C-alpha positions in Angstrom: 91.2 220.5 -149.9 91.5 221.3 -146.1 92.3 218.3 -143.9 89.8 217.4 -141.2 92.2 218.5 -138.4 92.6 221.9 -140.0 88.9 222.6 -140.8 88.5 224.3 -137.5 85.5 224.7 -135.3 82.1 226.1 -136.2 81.4 229.8 -135.8 78.0 231.4 -135.4 77.9 234.5 -137.5 74.3 235.7 -137.4 71.2 234.9 -135.3 67.7 236.2 -136.0 65.1 235.2 -133.5 61.3 235.9 -133.6 58.8 235.4 -130.8 56.0 233.4 -132.3 53.9 232.6 -129.2 53.8 233.0 -125.4 57.0 231.1 -124.9 57.7 229.9 -128.5 60.5 231.2 -130.7 61.8 230.8 -134.3 65.5 231.0 -134.9 67.5 231.5 -138.2 71.1 230.8 -137.5 74.0 231.4 -139.9 77.1 229.3 -139.4 80.5 229.1 -141.0 82.8 226.0 -141.0 85.4 224.8 -143.4 83.5 221.5 -144.1 85.8 219.0 -145.8 83.2 216.4 -146.5 81.7 213.6 -144.4 84.8 213.3 -142.2 84.5 216.9 -140.8 81.5 219.1 -141.1 79.2 221.4 -139.1 76.7 218.8 -137.9 74.4 220.7 -135.5 73.5 224.0 -133.8 72.1 224.3 -130.3 70.2 226.9 -128.4 70.9 226.8 -124.7 70.6 228.7 -121.5 73.6 230.2 -119.6 73.5 227.2 -117.2 73.8 224.8 -120.2 70.2 223.6 -120.4 69.5 222.7 -124.1 66.4 224.4 -125.4 66.7 223.3 -129.0 68.9 221.5 -131.5 69.0 221.6 -135.2 70.9 218.5 -136.6 72.5 218.7 -140.1 72.7 215.4 -141.8 75.3 216.3 -144.5 78.3 218.5 -145.2 78.0 222.0 -146.7 81.4 222.0 -148.5 80.2 224.4 -151.3 77.7 226.4 -149.2 79.5 228.6 -146.7 78.4 230.3 -144.7 74.9 228.7 -144.5 71.7 229.5 -142.7 69.2 227.0 -141.2 66.0 227.5 -139.1 64.6 226.0 -136.0 61.0 226.7 -135.0 59.0 225.9 -131.9 61.8 226.5 -129.4 60.3 226.9 -125.9 62.0 229.5 -123.8 60.6 229.7 -120.3 59.6 233.3 -119.2 62.3 233.4 -116.5 65.1 232.9 -119.1 66.1 236.3 -120.5 69.2 235.4 -122.6 70.2 232.4 -124.7 73.4 231.2 -126.2 73.6 229.9 -129.8 76.5 227.6 -130.6 77.6 225.6 -133.5 79.1 222.1 -133.4 81.1 219.9 -135.8 81.7 216.2 -136.2 85.3 216.4 -135.0 85.5 219.1 -132.3 81.9 218.9 -131.1 81.4 222.4 -129.6 83.7 225.3 -130.0 84.2 228.3 -132.2 82.4 231.6 -131.8 79.0 231.6 -130.2 76.4 234.3 -129.8 74.7 235.3 -126.5 71.5 237.3 -127.1 68.5 238.6 -125.3 65.2 236.9 -126.2 62.4 239.0 -127.8 59.9 240.2 -125.2 56.7 240.6 -127.2 55.0 238.3 -129.7 56.1 239.3 -133.2 59.3 241.0 -132.0 62.4 240.1 -134.0 66.0 240.5 -132.8 69.0 240.2 -135.1 72.5 239.9 -133.7 75.7 239.6 -135.7 79.1 238.6 -134.4 
């Protein structure tokens, strides 16, 4: 078993974003973290602007020790028209933010899908 200190930070591996409305988006985010159990696990993912405004948060309420990497979704994320790029970042219960994030353009037209892999 990996100790809580050595489990590291959460890395964002893949993001798939679809424009579902005028300013609404759906995100599928794949994260990797060496969860050790309740003492150290990937506890959330956030979608934010380049000036650190939080647009959406997906909280995870339990560890994913035997499910790595794992993908979770977040729907109904409002991204104002003037925001062209967003940052997707993972967080864990020990380090908070850190690890690899993904910066991506938002889809321009309804129904458009963008996939980005780190």
